[in-house]
ZAZA-959822 format. One record per residue (C-alpha): x, y, z; residue in one letter. Coordinates in pm, whole numbers, plus 50000, padded with zeros to 5 digits. Example, Ala and Ser with C-alpha at 12.3 -4.5 7.8 and 13.67 -1.06 7.14 Angstrom:
! ZAZA-959822
512304955050780A
513674989450714S
//
This chain:
! ZAZA-959822
736853326449279M
734963296349154K
732993294149477V
732173331149464T
731063328149100S
728953298049186F
727033316449459Y
726763347049241K
725203326548959W
722943308549204K
721743341949336G
720933353748985I
719023321448918H
716963325449235V
716193361649146S
714983351448800V
712833324148953S
711313348449201L
710653373048921L
708923345748720A
706723337049017V
705773373549065V
704963377948694L
702863346248696T
700903358748995A
700323392148825V
699113375348506I
696733352648698L
695403382348898W
694913401948577T
693133372548413W
690693370748704E
690113408448727E
690083417848360N
686423421948251P
687263414447889F
688773381147984V
685813373348207T
683453381547922T
685413359247691L
685173330747939Q
681443336147974S
680943336047598A
682923303947570Q
680783287847839E
677613298847661Q
678913284547335F
679573251247502R
676063250447650V
674373259247322I
676523235447122S
675763204847331S
672693186747449G
669243186247298N
668183220647176I
666063237146915V
668163251546638N
667413284646476G
668853319246420P
670443332546736S
668673360846916D
670653381447158A
667483395647311S
666193361547415H
667123343847735S
669153311847741S
666013292447834S
664813296847478S
667263270547357V
666703245047632N
664133223947447F
664853188047538T
663863156647355N
661483136147572P
662573100247624S
658943091147674A
658293095847303R
660833070347190G
664493069347096T
665953100846947Q
666563098446575N
670213103046476N
669283125846186D
667773151246424R
670973162446595N
671983198946599I
673813216446319V
676983237246361P
676283272046493S
678043286646190S
675193274045973K
672283285746186L
672053317945985K
671263296945677D
668273280145841C
665103280845630N
662333262345812Y
660123262245503A
662673243145297K
662773205845367G
660673174545342R
657893154745504W
659163122945669V
657363093945834A
657543094446214D
656213067546447N
655883093446724N
653033110546540R
650423122446612P
651423143746912L
647973139847071Y
644823119447025S
642013132546809G
639613112747030F
640723127247363Q
641343164347295C
637683173347340K
638413201347586Q
639953222947312W
639293206746975L
636153216746784S
634053187146677G
633973199846319M
637763194546294W
638093162346497A
638403138846201C
638883108246424R
635193111146508T
634183111946139F
633293082145916P
636743086045757R
638753053845768K
642233064145652D
644393084345894F
647823078645747S
648153116545711F
648763118346088E
652053099346066G
654393125845925Y
656533154346055R
658163183145870W
661973181345859Q
663663214445760P
666723210245541E
669273232845711N
667923233246066C
666803204446279K
664093207046541T
663763185046844M
660653165846939E
657863187647079F
657333179347446E
654443195647629Q
655943200447977S
659193214347841E
657323238047611F
655193251047898L
658323255048108K
659903276047836R
656723296347811M
656423302048185Q
654843335848267D
654343342347895K
651353348447670T
651033334747317I
648393351947104A
646963341246768F
645103367946572I
643593358646237G
640903338746059D
639573303446114S
642923288746007L
644453308746291G
641823293446516R
642893258946398Q
646493267046484Q
645363279146828F
643393247246895Q
646303226546768S
648683243147016L
646223238347302M
646053201147219C
649833198947187M
650523217747512A
647993196647705S
648923163947537G
645313161647424G
644323151947779E
641713167448005W
643463192848228R
642143206348556M
645013231048581D
643833251548282V
641673281948352A
639403300848114D
640643336848131V
638813350547828G
637123376948043Y
640533393248100E
640633401347729Y
636953408847676G
636523375147503L
633033367347624V
630003357747422K
627893388247340A
624083386247358P
622783370847037G
626233360246915A
626963324746802I
630353324646978R
632753349347140P
635333367746933D
638003345147075G
639213323747363W
641993326147622A
643233298047848Y
645923297648114R
648003268048228F
648093278048594T
651113256648688N
653383277148462T
651243308448420N
651283302548044T
648413318847853T
647383308947499I
644693329347329L
642993334546996Y
641173364946859Y
639133364146542W
640273390646292S
639923375445947A
641233405845756S
643553421446021L
641873454545941A
640133473746218D
636393466846201L
634013492646346V
630203488146319P
628493518346171L
625733513146427N
626903493946732A
623333486246841T
622343471346506D
624033438346423R
622873441646062K
624463475545999S
627463480545772D
630903475945924V
633663501045852L
636783482345744M
639743505345816H
642493491745592L
645163513645751D
644373505946117H
645353474046304P
642553457246501P
641553475246821A
642053442747018F
645693441446909M
646293477746994R
644703473647335R
646393441747452Y
649723441447268L
651613450447587H
650463417447742R
651753395047462F
655123377647446D
654503358947121V
652083370946853L
651123350546546V
649133367746269L
647443354045959N
644973365145695T
644033356845339G
640893336945267H
638373363745361H
639733387645099W
637053380544841N
633893398044727R
631603371744871G
633023375545223K
632993413545209L
629363413445100K
628283387245354A
630033405545638N
628853439845513R
632413452945524W
632853487445368V
636483496445300M
637793528645453Y
641193545845444I
642343577145627N
638993576745802G
637053580745478K
635233557345240P
637583542844982L
637693564844674E
640943552944516D
639743529844239K
643113512744240G
642443499444589L
639083485344490V
641113455744368D
641073432644672L
644623420844617H
645833456644645T
643623463344948A
644933432145123K
648503442245043N
647923476645193L
646403461745509T
649113436145583V
651823462145517R
650063486545746S
649823460846026V
653433449945980A
654693485745978R
652713494546291W
653973464046480L
657553470046373D
657323504846522Q
656043490846852Q
658663463846900L
661653484947014P
659693499047307S
657783467647392H
658443458847758P
658093421047715R
660543415147427R
657663406147201L
658263382346914K
655893386646620V
655313360546350F
653303365846033F
652123331945910R
651793327845536T
648523316745380I
647283281145420S
646553266045075P
643213253244949R
643063220644755H
639803221244562Y
639813202944232R
637093198743970D
635303229244107G
635113251144417D
633443245644754W
630023254244615N
630423239744265T
631253203444339G
634963207744412G
636583180644620N
639803168544782C
639023131644813N
642613119444788N
643693099845098T
647173089244981T
649983109845135P
652653126444921M
650993123344584T
652173159044527R
655703151144644G
657333153244986S
659963180444945E
660193218244916V
663483228844759S
662923265444673K
664253293244894D
661603319844833E
658173319744997S
655063309544805S
653193338344973D
654783368944816A
652343393344980V
653183383945339I
656873378245268A
657143412745112S
655233429145399A
657643416545668V
660823421645467E
663053447145636G
661093445545964T
661683427846295R
658723405046223I
659533368646153K
657983349645863L
656273317245965L
656333302545616D
653993272745588V
652413276345242T
654643254145029A
655023226445286L
651243225945340S
650593225744965E
652023190444955L
649393176945196R
646093177045007D
645043144245175E
644843160045522A
641763182245479H
638283177445628I
637053169145277S
633513155045273N
633993131345567Y
632423153345830S
629163140545971A
627833176145937K
628593178645567T
625493184045354T
624793186244983N
628143169744904N
630043201345004V
633713194045070S
635893213945308D
639233215245130C
640353246145322L
640413235545687H
642573207045814W
641903176146018C
643323178146369L
645703162546461P
647243173246134G
649113199645939I
648683228846185P
650653208046438D
653673211446210A
653123249046194W
653293250146573N
656423228846583E
658123254046356L
656763282146572L
658133265846888A
661513261446721A
661723298546641Q
660373313846963I
//
């Protein structure tokens, strides 16, 4: 009896063991075949990739490829600073790039103001001026709740492979364009960069001082960076196309024809406007405001602030409507206005910005809201991102052209445009972090 019971119990034990093996095999097979489990594994792998290594931190974007967060810190530019590590992904949603401080950085500037002659206009190349103090070049912007990695030209171009970055705006937009060209090329002469302005109709017209813009392509990565001059972002149509002195219809409710025509070719679009919205500019350019295809009759819109507000809202609304159907997953940024720093007068009344000491206005921006309420309000509720640079630029009054340019006459100071290398480089670093 005992022997029989022993073998009976042993048989039960073996059966249980076999059952356990079968169940284990079923569970493992289910784990491998179950799409939910596979998805979970994939998500965990993605989290590990994004949460380690050197990346640019910013709000997550499900529509963007994983390459958009593979922005490495170049060892060639020195040892990585410990305070520039990534932040937990749970806090990325709180990132405000406009809130932070200017900090000294020995790796600045990102390119030489002497060498970037291929892209940098002589009127903004302050290293060639009689100016002696260039301490303004030695700072970078450090956002408070999001930390960006060092800009590195080859990695940036790799990320932007087969992509087109377009700047549309006024002369400050042109400065940002030239800044990015210098940053992406390292300020060095490049034989692998082709002038492709003709592809966008950006050629100098007969009798014109310059073309309406420029477009260059880094052929090794097929990366195109272009700029188009549209100071107001309203559609400008000459009343008489054959007469350069005729009035120009300024359609406040139409985006520029260039934007409408070439939008499908852009991957990143950066807009700006602001400083041409004054009576002097309208008169000098012979702009006549139109709305709904008719001359402006609403006296309320005669106020230029209201007219500007209508235009930027119209452009933002039109772009927001285009984005869902855009084939290239377009990212649109509306840059806030770049501040002027005239004191003791204006540009034509003896105003100046002769200060050369950095941070006399402070080094930190602590407020959450934008200093450019017009642009911030226009993009609110849209898919357009705010490239908020006003407050951080307001702190840098020592970095303007001032009266140091060799071309300056009659003691006129340029306290609107910036020296390059300079503040627009920081704008582009924040742009690169958010692309």
